[in-house]
C-alpha positions, 0 to 999 in steps of 0.5 A: 500499500505504501508503493502505491502512494509513493506517486503523486499521480491523480490517481493516487489522490482517488484512493486516499480520498475514497480509502478515509471515506470508507473509514469514516462514512460508515460511522457517521452514518449511524449519527452518532449523538451531538457532543458537549462541544458541539452542543456549545456551538450549536448555542452560540449559533443560534444567538449568532443568528438571532442577531446576538453578539458574543460576550455581549449578548452571549455569555460564553468563553469559546473563542470569537472566530470560532463563535462567528463559524458556528454562527455562519453555519446556523445561518444555512441550517438550523442547528446544522449538526450534519453540517457540523460533521462535513465540515470537521471533515472537509478541514481535516481533508484540507489540512492533510492536503495542504501539509502534503503539498508543502512537504512536497514542495519543499523537498524535505524529504526525497519522495514526494507522493501522498504519504504525508496525507495518507498518515494524516488521515488514517491515524486522525480517523482514529479518534471519533474527536475528529468526526466533530467541528471544534474551535481547535480543528478549526483553529489548527488550519490556520496553523497549518497553513501558516507553515508555507509562509514561515519557510522562504525567509532565507535572506534579509527583504525577501518577501517579508510579507509571508512573515506579517501573513504567517503571524496573522495566520496564527493570529487567526488560530489564537482567535479560534482557541488561544492556546493555539497562540503558542506557535508564535514560539514556532514562528520566532523559531522559524526566522532564527533558522531562516531569516538573514534580519531576524529581529526586524522579521520577528517583529513583523511575525510579532505584529502580525499575530497582534494584528487580528486581535487589534480588530477584534479587540476595535469591533468588541470596544465599539459595542461594548463588550471590551470588557467582556471580551478580556474576562471570558476570552483571555483571562478565563482561557488562560486559566481554564480553557473553556474547551476542555470543560466540553472534553472526554474524561481523561481514562478515555481522552489520554488513551486515544492520544497514546497511540499517537504518540507511540506511533510518533515515538517510533518515528523519531527513533528511525528518524534520528538514524537517517543523515540528511544530504541538504542544509535545508532539510537538516533545518525543516527537522529541526523546525518539526521538532520545535512544532512537536515541543509547541503542540505539546504545549498547547495539549499541556495547557489545555490538559489533553481534554480538549476536543480535537486534542489529536489533531495537534500531534498529526502534523510532527507526527505526518513529518516524522513518518515519512521516515518510519515509512521510508525502505532501508538498504539492506534489510526487509523492505515489507516491514514497513508495509506490514507496520503501516497495515498494523495501523491501519487495522489498529484504527480501524479497530478502536474507531469501531470498537463501539459496534462489536460486543465485548470490545470496549470492555476488552480494551477498557476504553469506552466509546466517545459518544457514552459521554455525549449529552443525552436527552432528558426526559424530564423534560421532553414535554417542554414547549420546543418554541420557548426559550430555557434558563438552566440555572445549573450545570445540566446542559441536556435540556438545550437539546431539544430547547433554545437557550436563554441569552445571555447566560449560556455557560453556567460557571460564568453565570454563576458571576452573577448567580452565586452572589446573590447576596451583592446588588451589582449581580442583582442589577445585571440579572434584571438588566440581562433578562428584563427584556427578553426573560426565558419561557421555562427556568430550570433550577438545579440549584434550588436558587429560585425562591431567592430570585423571586424574592429578590427580583419579583418583577422578572422571576415572580411571574413564574410558576411551578410546572406539575410533576416537574420538580425544578422546572417553572414556566413564565405565565 
């Protein structure tokens, strides 16, 4: 199989697409449940589609560019879960083919072809996390795009606009998932080893990185949401990345990262014994080693739990995997082929373990779908057209009912509902809900008696729904 993909002809590309679709589509055809990360984007998309602004009308820590993508998809389709899955597949295909093209054009390896894209897509199919649209997956696309702009900086004055563009793309990635901003360190290292005038080139890169944030901050300044943007996007993401809250438990997320990590370690060991002929190839290998270190730092910030985390290991694994699949003179030529078949079989087994009785227990690895939020039968009889305000961390009611604005995220809502003894919190709640009160309030924290007393004009009009404890309907 590897021999076939060593050529860069259209037939190889077609077979690659068929192989990837055969790996991924059968499971997607079974319509897996909406994940917690997708539910968050759906709620944000509904708000953006209705004309709300993030951080002003929607209290959530998701990065602004990922929120804008969710809003754009919402305009195309109401609650577009299928469109999310299709977008995730297209994004992963684009990343793989773009990286494959950059590696081929830069001559970083003696062999050309689609081996890089093959590795990227096959290993990327290991976990269903990459079947789902997530801020990290969206932002990682801009990191892949920035690579080609970092390479041609070999002498002073050589199209320095590319360095600005590289920084700008990394800034866009951070506007999708803030820890991706650490890839500025990769850009600075590329400047150090490729550029002649390192200081001026580094300054261009940093200015490019700051430009998207300057533009976004200006917009939020004009709509009166700049303090919330700083608090919800910057401060909160630096302490606890919001995307990590929607991730899998460590007992599932970390083993799924261990598979690519083991393959990456084998590739690194194989690369260490390979001599490179060109100075540029040696420098590019150094660049990919730094890429790996930055990717590990981004994983550490999210504790490896953020949805889409495996995608961070795919670019360094793709590059170093080229040496792993390389035939060694004087040794058995079938060894790389056999290893790749083992990898392909492992990916297929882990991906479809949920469909084989007893396989999850044998592997001690539950399926990712088991941790997706499920519709709550207790709230099934609520009128679907009415908005719902959930006072608590259980987001299951939002699977079937639109969320009331602006309190979409309970940890952020606790900034107000957790301080009902403070006058400022009461004023903020009144100002936020007075214009568009929700049709239902689901009280999971027992706050309604206190809210009725403190804000009778808003919460005094709610009455308990019979046979549904904690559910209140607006009269």
